[in-house]
N, C-alpha and C positions, 0 to 999 in steps of 0.2 A: 844603873844601866845611862848610858852617858847622854847625852843629848845628841853626840852626832849620829848614836844609833839610832834614837826617834825617828830622827826625819832625815828620813837617807833620799837624798839628791840623786836624780839621772845626769851626770853628765852635760847632757845637752838639753837637758831644761831651762834655759832662762829666756826661752821666747813667747810662754805663755801669759794667756790673755791676761789672770789677772794679777801676772806680777808687773805685766809694762801699765797694765791700768792702774796698779795704786803706784806706781813711779811718776808716774805723770801727776796724779791728782794732790801725791806726795808734796811733790814740785812745787805745785800749786802753790799751795797753801802752806809753807814754810814758813814765808814771809811775816807769817802769821803768831808765831811761836806756840803753838798752841798749848794751853792747862790742859785742855780736853779736847779730844779727838771721837767722832763717833761718825763711823759706815754703815749705812744701811744698803746693802743692794736686794734691787727686786726689780721689776719687769723689765733686767735691764741698763737699770739706771741705778748709779749709788748715788746715795744722800748724804750727802757729809755736813756737821751740824761740828762747831768749830767754837770755842770756852776760848778767849780770850783776852789781850787787854786792847780795853776799846778804842783805843789811838791806832792802834794795829787794823780792828775791822774796819776802823772808817775808814780808814786808805786803803785797802780793799774795795771799800763796798760806800765810795762815797754817800750821803744822804742828798737824794734829788731835791730839788728847788720846789717847795709844799707849801701853802698860805697857811697862814696860820689853824683853821678850823680842820683843813683838811687832811691837819699835820695828827691833829688831834687826836680825827676818825681812825688815819691810823694806827697809831698807837692803843688804841682801842681793840680795835678788830684784827692785832697782832697781841696783845698779851694773852697769857696762858694759864689758865688758873691753879694749872696741874704743877707751874711751878714757880719755888720760893723767889724771892724779887733779888735780882742780879747787885753786884757788887756796884758801887758808881764808879770803879774803873775796867768793871770788868763786862764785855758783851759777850753775844752769841754774832757765831756768820754762819749761815745754812747759805750753799750751791748744790745744786744736782747735776750732774756726769754724766750724759748718757753720749753713745758711743762717736758721735762726729765730733763734739768736743775730746773728748780722748785723745784719736787721731789728731787734731790737727794743733793741739797741746803742744801731742807728742813730736810732731815733726816742725814743731815754731823750738822746743827742746833742744835736739840734735845737735849745736855746741856745747852742751854742756856735760855732752859723754864723748869728749873728747882726749880724755884722758884714760886712754888706753893700757892696761898692762898694772892699773894701778886699783887697789881695791878701793870701793867708794864708802867716806865713813858714814858708820850704820847712825850714828847721829845725826843724820842730816833725817831728815823725814821721808823723802825721796826715796831713800834707799833702806829704812824700816817698814815702808808700806811695803816696797818690792819684795822684802824676805820673805813677808807673809804673804803676799801672791804666789812664791815662790813654793811657797807648803804648800798651798793650798793646789797650784800648778801640777805637783808631784806626787797629790794623792786627787788626780783628776775629778776633782772635788769643787764647790760652787759656793763661792761666798754668802753669809746670811750677814753676818754685823762684824763688824770689829769695833774696840774698844779703847782708847787710849789713854796713861795720865802719864804724868812723869814719872811713876816710879814702876809701872808695869802698860803691857799691852794681853787683851783678851781676846780673841776671835774664832769665830763659829763659821763651820761651812758643812755642807751635805756631800759626804763621800760618794764615790762612784757609786755605790750599793744602797742611796740610798738612807745614812745613817748620817744623825745628826752629830758633829765632832765638835768641843769645847775646850780650847786650849788657854791656858794663860801663859805668861812668859813673864820673867822678870827682863831688865834689860841686856844682865849679860848672858841669859840665855840667848836672848837674839843674836845679841852679838855672833856668840857660838855657834847659833844654827846659819848665820850667814856665813862664817868662817869656814863651816863645811861642807857649803856651798862653792865658795872657789878653792879649796882644797881637790874636793871632784870635777870641778870643773879644772881646771890645768893639770892636776896627776900629782901637784906634791905638796907635800905640807909647811904650812906656813907658819911664822914664829905666832905662837898665842900673847898676843900686845897688852891683853888685860890680865897674866896666870897672878895669882898671888890678889887676883882684884875679885871680890864678892858684891 
């Protein structure tokens, strides 16, 4: 069975909530160039956790000016025993996105979507997450969790029937799912740019 048969997109399925919200989150986190990304959706909030280069995390979330003692207490309070120590050049960035912030970021990012007629680059975090959102929206599902690293993406969602669906895709499979969406939307076949690549 081909991937295009696995994920059938309806031509008008582009404006679903998860596709839009995940695109916005991906665009906001893109500059971090995540090594790993986890997004958990609960109580209408997207809880994002990114492992990335420490310098990038510092730019996204500059440290507050704290007294020496306050800084020590902050580190002790936020230290997690269940996690191994981070490599010195790797940091974890965490942020929660509610509906209001997603709407605000979506409005602020309108200028980025001016390239009409052009298929967005699947290697951009926003487009990769939007493609996952489209798969979930096409199934009338609700996101549970996304995990993405350099090689693959895994995501869980609850289907309309209440069943938990677990999916794992390589970058190539995600690219093909994206191409399937745009082919169905335009009604024409596009060139498979990755032909011969696995």
